[in-house]
N, C-alpha and C positions, 0 to 999 in steps of 0.2 A: 503495499501499498504505500500512495504517497507520501511527503511528507505535509504537513500542514502549518500552510504558511499564511500571515494578511497579506493580502492585495495590495499593492501601490495603488498609492493616493487617484495617479493617472488612469490604474484599468477601470478602478472604481467609477470615477466619472465618466469613462466611457460607456459600463456598463448604464449606471442609470442614463445618460443621455440617447441607449437604445430603448427603454421604457419612452421619453417624452419626445424626442427628435426622431421622428421616422420619416420625413419626408419635408422639402423645402417649408410645406405647407404646416408644418406643425412648429415650425418658428416662427412663421410669420403669425399663429394661431396667438403662439404666448404671447407673443410682443406686440400684440395689436390689443388686446387682452390685458395686459400691462399697463400701457397706454391709458386706456377705457380708467383700469381705475386708480388710473393719476389723474383723474379730471377733464383729459384733453376734451375739448369741444370740437378739433378738426385733428383729422390722423391722414398721412400719407405715406402711402402705401409704393414699394419700387421696387421691382424684379429685375435681373436681367438671364436668358437663357435658362427661365423657370427657376428662375431663387440659386440656382448651383452655384454660380458666380458672384451675383449680389444680390443682397436682401438688403435696402434702406428705409428704416420706416420714422416718421418724424411726426414727434407730438407736440402739441403745446398747453403740456399740465404740470405738474406740479415739479415736477423736475426730481435730482437728487443730491439731497449733499454732498459735498464736493469727500468729507472724511468717509460717507458712506458707501462710496461706489464699492470699494475692494472690497467689504463685507458683504454689496450684495452678489459677488458672482462666488458666492462660498452657498454647498448643498444647504440647504432649511436654513435657508435664513429668509426673513419676510415680513414683510412689515401689517401682512396682513389678517393674520390672525396669532392670540400670545396664549395657550394652552388646549388641548384636547377638546376641552368645551366647547370652544368658539369654533367648532368641524362641526356645531348641530346650527349655526343660525349663521354662516359664511353667504355675508351680501356680496363679496367679489367674486372678480372671476379666475385668479387665481390665486394660490391659497398654501400650496406643497412646498415652494420655497427653491424648487428643481428645475426651475427653467434656465435661468440662466446661466447658470453651475452646469447645466447639462448640454444649452447650446458651447459656450464657449470650450468645452471637450474636444469639438468635432467643427469646429469652424478658427479662420480668423475673425476677433469682433473687436470692432473699433466704437466706441458712447462717448457720445459728446452731451454734457448735459449741463442746467443750469436752475437753481431755482430763484423764486422771482424778487427776493430778499438779497438775493448774494451780487457784488460786483463784477465775481468774473465765473465763468464756468470750469466743467473739468473734462480734458481728454484723455482718455483709457482704454491703453490696447493690452488683449487679451489673446495669446494663441494656442487650442489647443490645453488649456487649462492654465495653462502660465505667463502671469504679467510680463508683460514688455516694456510700459511707459507709464505713467499715469503722471501730469500734468496739468498748470492751468489756461486755459485758453479765455480768448473769449465769443459769447456764444453768446444767443438770445436765447428765451423762457421756453422751457419744456426738454424733452430729451430724442434726441438722436440715435439711432442704433444701427453700423455698417454693419453686413455679417459675409463675408464673404468664404469665399473658396471652400462651402459646406463638404466632411465628411470628408478631407486634404488628407486626413492622419487614416481612414478609414476606408480603402479604396472597396472595401469589400462592400461595404454600404451602399456607396454610392453607385456600385455597380450594377445593384437591384433596383436605382431608380427609372422613369419610364420620360418618356423625351420629355424634354423644353416645354413644347407647347402641351401636354398634358400634363404636366408638374405645376404649370401653369393655369393649366382649365381648374386645377384641385384651388391652387390658392384666390379665383375668382371666386367659384362658390363657395368659399368659405366666409369671403370678407362678403359677398352678398345678403348668407345668412347676419351676419355680426352689424352692417348695416341695418336687417331690418329689428333685429332686437336694440337696436339704438340710432332708430329716429331723429333723436335731438346731435349726433355728432355727424358733422361732415365728413367721410370718409373719400380720401384720390387714391383710384390705382392708375397704378403706370409700367404697365408692360415688354419691353425695350424699346422703351422713349414713347411708347402710344395710351395718349389714357384711355382705361376700357372702365372704369367708373368713376363717378363724379356727384355726390350725393349732394343735398342743402345741407341739411341738418337740422332741417324748420320744426321736426317732429313730426310732423304729418303722415301717418301712416299710407294711407292712401296714395298719397305723391309718391310715397317711396316703395309702393308694389308699383304705380306707373313708371316709373326711373326704370326697374330695375326689369317687369316682366311686359311690359307696354302697352298699350291704349287697349286691344282687346279684351286680355285678362282685367284691366283694372275696369273695363265697362261692365263685365259679369262677377259683380261678388255682391257677396251677400253680406253685412254686417253680424256680430256677435257679441254681444253684451251680455253676462250671464253672472249672478252671484247667487254662490248656490252652500250646500252647507262642508263639503270637501275641497271646494277651488271656485275663484271667481276664472271669467273669462270675457275675454275682449278679441278685436282683431276681424277677421273676416275669411268665407269660407266663399269657394269657386261655386258658381252656378254647373251643375253637371253637364254642360255644353263642354264647359272647362276642362279636359280631363288631358292625361297621359298614360304615356305604355309603360308606366315605372314611378315611381314613388320621391323623386325628386324633386316635385311640387308642393308635397306634405313639407311646411316646417313649422314646428311648434316653440315656444319661447318660454321656460318655466325659473320667472324669480329674474328673469333679466338675462337667463342664459342658454344659449340654443342646445338642445338636448335631441337626442336620440332614444327611443322608447316602444319598443314591440304592446304593450298597451293601452298610448296613445294612436297608435298608429290605427292597431286593431280595432279598436273601438269607434277613431272617423270612417275608416272602409266598414264598420259594420250597417252604421249608419248611411251610408251611402250605397248600399250593398244594392234596393230594388228603383233606383236611380241611375246605372252604372251601368255597362256593361262588362261583361267576367275578363279580369286580367285589366281594366284600366282603375286609374286612380287619382282620385278630385288633386284639385290647390286648395292650400289651408298657409293662415297665417295667423296663425292664431296665440295670444299671449296668455299663459297662465301664472296666477297668482297664488302660491299653497305657503299655508303656516311652516316656518322655517322646520317644527318638530317631527311636521311630518315627511322631511327628506332624509335622504343621505344622499350625498356630492361627494363624498369622498370613496368614490363605488371604485376608480380608475382614470389610468393619471393623467391620461387625456380630458377629464373631469366632462365627457360626454354619454356618460352612463349616470341613471341614477336607482335608487330602490325610493319606492312609493311606500306608507301604511294604506294597508286599505284598497288593495288592489281592485277589486271586484267592485266596491264603490265607485270604485273612478270614473273602470272601466262601465259602469251603466250609466250615471250618470252624465258622461261624454258623448256618449253614444245616443242617449236622449236631447240632451241641448238641440247637438246639430241636426236631429233627425227632423225637429216640433219645427226648424228653422226651412229645413226643406220641405216638410209638408205642408206649409202655412205662405207657400211663393208661387207663383205664378213661373214658372220655369218653362211656359214654350218660349225658344229663341225670339225673338221679334228681329223679321229682313228687311232691310228697306225696299221701299218700292222702285226703286229705280237699280237694285242690285240683277249684276243682267242675270239672263235664265244658266242653269250650271249645268244642266245636263247635252249644251249642245254651244259650240259657242258660234256666234254667228260669221256671213262672209262678214270680211274683213272692212268696214268700214272708216274714215277720220272718227277717230277718238277725240272731245275735249280736252286738251290735255290739263295734267294737272304737273304739279311743279316736278314732281318726280320723273316724267313721262317724258318734259321736251328732250333730254338729251338723249334719250331712247328712240322717237317716232318717225326716224329714217330709216334704222335699223329691221323697226317693226314692219314699214313698207314694204320691204326691199324680201321677209321675211315670211309676207301673211300667203293664209293656206286660202283654197275657192273650196267649196263642198258641194257635193251630188245636192242637188232640190230632191231627191227623191227623202221623205221623213225616215230617220232611220230612230229604231224605239232606244235605250238603253244598252250594252250588251251583244246586241245581234251580229250575226255574223258580215251586212255589209260594211265597210270601211269610206273613211273620205278621201278621196281626191286629194294628197299631200304630195308639198314640195319634197322631194326627198331630197336624201345630206349621206353620202358613204364616212365611213371610219376606218378609218388607217392603224388605231390603234390597240386591236387587240390579233396579238400571233395570230396565225394560223393555226388550228387544232392546239389549243391553246384550251378547248373546254371541251368537257368530258360528263357527257347529259347525266345527270342522277335518276339511275331508277329506282321509284320506290319500290317498298318490298315491303311491304307492314301485311297482315294475318287480313287483313280487310280485302287486301287488293291480290292476294295469293288468293283468297276463296273466290273470287270473284271471280280471276281468271278461267278456274279448272273449272266452273260452271256455268261458263257459254260455249255454247254450241261452237264447234272451232271455225264451219264455213258461214256461221254467223260476220262475218268481218268482208267476204266475199264483195266482189261483185255484185254476181249474181243474187246472191240472199239479199245485197240491200232491194234490187228491185223487189221481194216476197215480204219484204217488212212492211206490217200496215202498224201503223199509227191510231189507235184507238184513242187518248184524247190527255187530259192534263190531268191530275189528281190534285187537291191542295192545292193551285196553283203553283205547285212544285214539279212534282214529279211527272214522270209520262210512260204510259204503256205505252208499251209494244207490242204484238204477237208476229211468232216467227215459230214457224212449224209448229211441235206439242211443248212450246214456252214458252211462258209471259216475259217481257224484260221489262225492269221497271228503270228510270233515266231520271237524274236529280239534275237539275236543268242547272243550278248553280256553280254544282263540281263539276259538268262537262263542257261548263263554258272557261271555268279557271283552266281545268285544263289546254283548253283549244287556244288561249294566250297566252298562257304561258310557252307554248311549245313551240307560237307564231313567234315569242318574243325568242327563245331560245333560238330559233332560224335565223332571224335576224343576226344575233352573235356572231354566230361561227360565216355568214355571207359576208359580216363587217360589214351591213347597209342595216342605219336604223331612219326610221320615217319619223322626224317632230313633228309640231305644228307650235307657229309660235302665239305667244296669250297673247292679246290687248284688252286692256289695261292690264301689264304683267301685275302680278300676284307679290304685295311685301310681307316677308314671315319678320318675327322678333326672333331670336332662339335667344337662349340661354347658353352661358358656357359650355356645357357641354355637349348640348348640343351643334354649337361651332363648333365645338371639337372631333365630333363622330362628323359633321357635313365636310370641315378641310379634310377629314383624316379619307374619308372616301369618298369622294371627289370625284375622280377618274373613274370609280366604276358606275358611280352617278351618271356620270353627261356624255359615260358608254352610251346609254341605253335614248339616251336622246334630250335630256333633261339642259336647257340651258340658266345657270342659276349663277351670279354675285354678288358679290358685297353693295349694300346699299349707305353704307356709313354704321359705325358702332355693332349694333348687333340684328341691325335690319339686312332683309337678305331678299333679291328679286330674280322670283323666277319668271324667266320671258319667256321659255319654252319645255315643253314637255313632251313624254313618247305620244304617239298617233292612236293609243289606243285610252290613252285615259281620259278624253276627251272630256266625256257628262258626267265625271263625280268633282268630289270633294279635295280637288287638290292641296289645298292647302291643308287639312288634317291629314292626305293622306300621304305630304311630306315631314310633318312630325312623328306620324307614328314609324315611318322607316328609321326618321333618325335616332327613333325609342327604341325601336329593336334593334340597331344598330348598337346603342346602349349597352343592349342586354348581352353583346357576345363575350364568352369566354375564351384563355385558352388562345396559341395562334390560329390566327383564320387565313387561311390562301385566299389568291384574287378569284380563282372560282367559286369557292362557297359565297366570297363576298356579290360575286357576280349572279351567285345565283337569287342570293337575297334581296337583290334589288327586284330580279326579274318577277322572283311569288309577289309584289305588290303590286306585280299586274295584274291580279288577280281580285285587285279591289275593284276592278273595272266590270268584273263579271256579272251576266245578269241574276239577280238575288231570288229566290225564294219567293212567290207570292205576289210575282212579277205575271202577270197574263200574254202569254205569247200564240201569234197564228201557228197556223200548221205549216205553212211554208217557209217559215224562219224557223220551228223546231227540226223541219225536215232538213235546212241548210243546217245547224250544226249538228246533228247526228253526221249526215254524210262525210264534214269537216275532224268529225269527232272519231269515228270509223278508220281514218286515213292516216293518226298515228298509230307509232309503233307500242306504245303501250296509253290506252287510251280506256286501262280499267280506274284510274284513279285519280286525286288531282294531286296538286304540288303539296299538297299537306297529309296525301296519305289514305284520303277521305273515299270510298266506292265512287266511281261514277253513275254504272251500271251495275244490279242485281239481277236473279232471273230466280222464277220457281217453277216446276216442272208440270204439265197438264199432269203428269201423274200424284203429284206432290199435293196439290188444288185437289183436283178428286179424291183423295185418301182426307184430305179436312172433310168433304162433304159424303163423306164416309161410301162413295159410290166405290171404292175400292176396298179392300180389309185386311191386304198383305202389301 
């Protein structure tokens, strides 16, 4: 057995840093929370290269006394608490006394600070827990931290960081949460010399939501104002029309602290359960106030989790509060009378220019599309006359079609007659009619075939898209006026990360300043659906990807979104329309399941039907 020895102080500091400083975002969080606790009314955060080479945080708070500066970098030194009993009523964001010590252990740190009553400030340098210099300096009131070369002495930790863009996205998301929790503080965030966030600090929560999430969300909010037995609650929840495919828009703050809690998330989602589709999540910005003696915030080093007393009671109370608000509000979305028809873009006409359109109007003229005059129902096989574009971005042979082999598709394949797909057999198909406005009944020889029109059309659209990908030819349609989206930091990251694959399918997307993006062209088969919701859903879907994704898998994910253009159930189709759908479906190599693996066609034999009616007994 090895000899037991005390670890060196340097090793102890690095171990402690591993608990608190996971990535650049952790550094920013700790230092910004310290600035908030110092009473700052304005905080500026600047980073470069995702925070790995430089993090600069400046505040106008109370500053640190010169003689206390070295002490602030020792472990378990803090001005927030004095005894263990204080942990039950912590009103500050940071209190463990580990932040500065942990950051200094794995970075080169420079601190410039001055209190209001001091004539001069202090400049303090510390690298890898070792003090380099401590000197007087002229400085404004407040504190500035410069953190350089993060993990310079722990290269293994640095190797596991993600790209600078992704690390910057983490910081942006975290600062938005801090801004929402402190609307009376002006936050400014600069990433590689570009200002990404700048809040006014006027204390108005709704103005802050508008600034961070945009007009669409800010105009679809329901106010919450509640005083209850276990907590008081203020803030806003989104109408059900505002939803996302993940929990990124669920924001809740407890006693001024941004927290993640399974109890609160489940209560919120249960309240929305009857108002949202499955796997859709609501928008919330909720501010809870709990009595100090009912919380334990000293659960995790990052202070992102806490424990409640009375879990079940809190769950039920929160669920009831939100459900009552949703149940007593008129939730039918209002559609302006001048909103263009979304099912089919009209033949191009000169639009009345709005400010953002003026610089694009000539391009739109050049790329406009004329449609055939025949009326086309959503999802039918007829296609608009398009202006075709060829893409040379996809290397030949780079795509390998994925054949879905789930149980349902295999059972369906085995049950179909081998000659059901032949040209001669197609002439003998007898389309009986539509069932429940969703399923089509087809008689052939001694079997009854039942086709799901939505799954069948999904498959047809998917195969069309994949064929175009192989042929390197995509047909787009320009949109007039363009669609303008307001994306959060995570959605922007997904868009920029997967932009090449998105563009290959015929999308034209460009930044319109800040978090605004403009879609000026879309794939030709998406001309009659809500492109705005579809695009957001696609980005949300990307954010749920895990592991290393090949370009082919990403392309498949974009192609699968074409399924949204498929004719839905409960849509009445004419006999010629469904006949055309069946004809095209049966030309595919694998027509038996949709891109999601659901069967497109099932069958029942005459024998099985007669057995159900007791016409045969064996």
